[in-house]
C-alpha positions in Angstrom: 11.5 -0.3 5.9 7.9 -0.2 5.2 6.3 -2.4 2.5 2.7 -2.7 1.1 1.8 -5.9 -0.6 -1.3 -6.5 -2.6 -2.8 -9.8 -3.4 -6.0 -11.4 -4.7 -6.1 -10.1 -8.2 -6.7 -12.4 -11.2 -9.2 -13.2 -14.0 -12.9 -13.4 -13.4 -16.0 -13.4 -15.6 -18.4 -10.5 -15.5 -20.8 -10.7 -12.6 -18.3 -12.6 -10.5 -16.3 -11.5 -7.3 -12.8 -11.0 -6.1 -11.3 -9.9 -2.9 -8.1 -8.0 -2.8 -5.9 -7.6 0.3 -3.2 -5.2 1.2 -0.7 -6.1 4.0 1.5 -3.4 5.5 4.7 -4.5 7.2 7.8 -2.9 8.6 8.5 -0.2 11.2 5.1 1.2 11.4 4.0 3.2 14.4 0.5 4.0 13.1 -1.6 3.4 10.0 -3.8 6.3 9.1 -6.0 6.6 6.0 -5.7 3.8 3.4 -7.2 3.5 0.0 -7.5 1.5 -3.2 -6.7 3.1 -6.6 -6.9 1.6 -10.0 -5.4 2.5 -13.5 -6.9 1.1 -16.7 -5.0 1.1 -20.0 -5.0 4.6 -21.4 -6.6 6.1 -18.4 -5.5 8.1 -15.4 -5.2 6.5 -12.0 -8.3 7.0 -10.0 -9.4 6.6 -6.4 -11.7 3.5 -5.9 -12.3 3.6 -2.2 -10.7 5.0 0.9 -11.1 4.2 4.6 -9.7 6.1 7.6 -8.3 4.6 10.8 -11.6 5.2 12.4 -13.6 3.5 9.6 -15.0 6.4 7.7 -15.4 5.3 4.0 -15.7 6.8 0.6 -16.4 5.1 -2.7 -16.1 6.3 -6.3 -19.5 6.6 -7.9 -18.6 3.8 -10.4 -18.3 1.2 -7.6 -20.9 2.2 -5.1 -23.1 -0.7 -4.2 -20.8 -3.2 -5.7 -17.4 -2.9 -3.8 -16.7 -2.9 -0.1 -13.6 -1.6 1.6 -12.6 -2.7 5.0 -9.6 -3.0 7.3 -8.2 -5.1 10.0 -6.1 -2.8 12.2 -4.8 -5.6 14.4 -3.2 -7.2 11.3 -2.3 -4.0 9.4 -4.4 -5.3 6.5 -6.9 -3.6 4.1 -9.4 -5.4 1.9 -11.5 -4.6 -1.1 -14.4 -7.0 -1.7 -15.4 -6.6 -5.4 -18.9 -7.9 -6.4 -20.8 -7.8 -9.6 -17.6 -7.1 -11.5 -17.9 -5.5 -14.9 -15.4 -5.5 -17.8 -14.9 -1.8 -17.2 -13.4 -2.7 -13.7 -10.4 -4.2 -15.5 -7.3 -2.3 -14.3 -4.2 -2.6 -12.1 -5.3 -2.0 -8.5 -2.9 -0.2 -6.2 -2.9 0.0 -2.4 -2.0 3.3 -0.8 -1.4 3.9 2.9 -0.7 7.1 4.9 1.3 6.0 7.9 3.7 7.2 10.7 7.1 5.7 11.4 9.6 6.9 14.0 10.8 9.4 11.4 8.0 10.8 9.5 4.3 10.8 8.2 4.4 9.6 4.6 2.3 8.0 1.9 3.3 4.5 0.7 2.2 2.6 -2.4 2.0 -1.1 -3.2 3.2 -2.7 -6.4 -0.2 -3.2 -7.8 -2.3 -6.3 -8.7 -3.9 -7.0 -12.0 -7.7 -7.5 -12.1 -9.2 -8.6 -15.4 -12.9 -9.0 -16.0 -14.0 -10.8 -19.1 -17.4 -10.4 -20.7 
């Protein structure tokens, strides 16, 4: 069974930083593209940043210059370094991974971690 577990969320003041992590475990043959999504109250879930297995990165315009996505393929872990946080960054952040098992290529989601930025 494949599992994605996020960690690192919490409460931080505006201007502060947090680092989120997402660890994938289970019968994984290969991790492909991964990404961070977020969903704020009353809003749709949106892509924050994505990274391919080769390191190609895309960011949402709202986080460019402030957030850094990275991955450690040897440890099946993805990170999101969040700097200069703003109250509008408050949301539940979700990890998504496209991966290959012995049976199929599928998308998996983590349970989410809450990030709250106070003004």
